[in-house]
N, C-alpha and C positions, 0 to 999 in steps of 0.2 A: 889945238882945236878942242871944242867941247864935244860931249857925247852925241848931241843932236846933229851937229855938223858932220861928225864921222859917220853916223848912221845914214845921213842923206847921201854922203859920198859913196858909201857901199851900195845903197839902194839904187843910185844912178847907174852903177856898174853892172849889178847882177839882178835887179828887180826886187820888189818888196818881199815876196815870200821866201826867196832864196837868201836874201839878206838876213831875215829873221832867223832862218834855220842855221846859217853859218855863224851868226853871232851867238846864238844859244848854245851851239856845240862848243864854240870857243870859250864861252862863259863857264860851262860845266867843266871843261878842261882846266881852266884857271882855278876853279874851286878845288878840284881834286888834286891838282899839283900842289897848291898851297897847303892843303890838309896833309898830304903825304910828306911834304918837306918838314912840316912842323912835327909830325909824329916821328919821323926818322931822326931829326935833330934834337928831339926832346924839348923844343922851344916852348911848348905849352906849360912846362913846369918852371921856366926861368923867371927870375925876379923881374918885375916890370910887365910881365905878361905879353900877350899877343897884341900887335898893332894892326888895326884893320886897314886893308888895302881896298882900293876901288877896283874890284874884279871886272865890273862891266866896262870901265874905261880901258883896262888892260885887254879885254877881249875885243873891243871895238878897234883898238889900235893894231892888234895882231891881224885881224881880218882886213883892215884898211891897208896894212903893209902888203899883204898878199895880193889884194886887188891892184895896188900900184905896180906890182911886178908885171902885170899883164898889159900895162899901158905902153 
């Protein structure tokens, strides 16, 4: 599923404002988790460097998973 479809699915379950809030909280958690993992592992200094992840897609996926648990 693409980001727009996941957001629509979440919005249908919890409403627009709550969906935005949940996804933003999850997005911030994804960013912090990724940063902390890189700092702990020293990956920022590795040859080849950091590979960018789609944190928004990860956040949407996590929120959608939780919403599916309530179905």
